[in-house]
Each structure stands twice: as C-alpha cells, then as structure tokens.
C-alpha positions in Angstrom: -292.2 188.9 -27.2 -291.7 192.6 -26.5 -295.5 193.0 -26.1 -295.4 190.3 -23.3 -292.6 192.1 -21.6 -294.6 195.4 -21.7 -297.7 193.7 -20.3 -295.7 192.2 -17.5 -294.1 195.6 -16.7 -297.6 197.2 -16.7 -298.8 194.5 -14.3 -295.7 195.1 -12.1 -296.4 198.9 -12.1 -300.0 198.2 -11.1 -298.9 195.9 -8.3 -296.5 198.5 -7.0 -299.1 201.2 -7.1 -301.6 199.0 -5.2 -298.9 198.1 -2.7 -298.1 201.8 -2.1 -301.8 202.6 -1.6 -302.2 199.8 0.8 -299.1 201.0 2.8 -300.5 204.5 2.8 -303.8 203.2 4.2 -302.0 201.2 6.9 -299.9 204.3 7.8 -303.1 206.4 8.0 -304.8 203.9 10.3 -301.7 203.8 12.5 -301.6 207.6 12.7 -305.3 207.5 13.8 -304.6 204.8 16.4 -306.9 202.3 14.6 -304.7 199.3 15.5 -307.4 196.7 14.7 -307.6 198.0 11.1 -303.8 198.1 10.9 -303.6 194.4 11.9 -306.2 193.4 9.4 -304.8 195.5 6.6 -301.2 194.4 7.3 -302.1 190.8 6.5 -303.3 191.7 3.1 -300.4 194.0 2.5 -298.0 191.2 3.3 -299.6 189.1 0.6 -299.3 192.0 -1.9 -295.6 192.3 -1.0 -295.0 188.7 -1.8 -296.9 188.9 -5.1 -295.1 192.1 -6.1 -291.5 191.0 -5.4 -291.5 187.2 -5.9 -289.9 185.3 -8.6 -289.2 186.8 -12.0 -291.5 189.7 -11.3 -288.8 191.6 -9.5 -286.9 193.3 -12.3 -284.4 195.9 -11.4 -285.6 199.3 -12.5 -285.7 202.9 -11.3 -289.4 202.5 -10.7 -289.0 199.6 -8.4 -286.1 201.3 -6.6 -288.2 204.4 -6.0 -291.2 202.3 -4.8 -289.0 200.3 -2.4 -287.6 203.6 -1.0 -291.1 204.9 -0.5 -292.2 201.6 1.1 -289.3 201.6 3.4 -289.9 205.1 4.5 -293.6 204.4 5.2 -292.8 201.1 6.9 -290.4 203.0 9.3 -293.1 205.5 10.1 -295.6 202.7 10.8 -293.0 200.9 13.0 -292.3 204.2 14.9 -296.1 204.6 15.5 -296.4 201.1 16.8 -293.4 201.6 19.2 -295.0 204.8 20.4 -298.4 203.2 21.0 -296.8 200.3 22.8 -294.8 202.7 25.1 -298.0 204.6 25.8 -299.9 201.4 26.7 -297.1 200.3 29.0 -297.1 203.7 30.7 -300.9 203.6 31.1 -300.7 200.1 32.5 -298.1 201.2 35.0 -300.2 204.2 36.0 -303.2 202.0 36.5 -301.2 199.5 38.6 -299.9 202.4 40.7 -303.4 203.7 41.3 -304.7 200.2 42.2 -301.8 199.8 44.7 -302.6 203.2 46.3 -306.3 202.3 46.5 -305.5 198.9 48.1 -303.2 200.6 50.6 -306.0 203.1 51.4 -308.5 200.3 51.8 -306.1 198.6 54.3 -306.0 201.8 56.4 -309.7 202.0 56.7 
C-alpha cells in the first residue's frame, strides 16, 4: 500500500513539474507578445490544471503549496501582460481612428 502511495506522489510531482513548465512557456510567449501561441498553449495548460488538481490527486503538502504559489505568481504576470497588450491595442485603435477622421476631414476640404 505504501508503494502505491509513493507512486501516486511521484506522478503528482511529475504533473506539477509539467504544469509549471507549461506555465513558464505561456508566460514566455506572453512576454514576447506571441498571443497566438499563448491561446493555443493555455488550452493545454487548462487540461493539465484539471488533471493535476482533480479528485483524490490533490493532497495537501508543502510541495503542492509551493507549486500553487508559483503558479499563482506566474498567472498574475500573464494576466498583467494580457491587460497591457489589450490597453496597447485599444490605444492603437483609437490612434488609427483619429488619423482616419483627420484624413476624412482633409479629403472633405479638398
């Protein structure tokens, strides 16, 4: 019975490590502005999250607490980068609309 528990704990550590690597990759892509990859990788990461913390797999341990803290930190960084990119897109769209309006007004004067 103890061997089964050890095997499950080993699998849980592997899932946590894989989830952390996936989160680091998503964060890296977000930092690079590669939003297409972020979207694609996030879907896979969500599945890893479910597998890692569903059912009886989610035992309370310092390892899991540390992994959750790291995941939360990286998730916050990703969310901040998404907010920043969204704000930049909105600002760029407003700038383009302003330029279009100025060009239309100029065309009307000619």
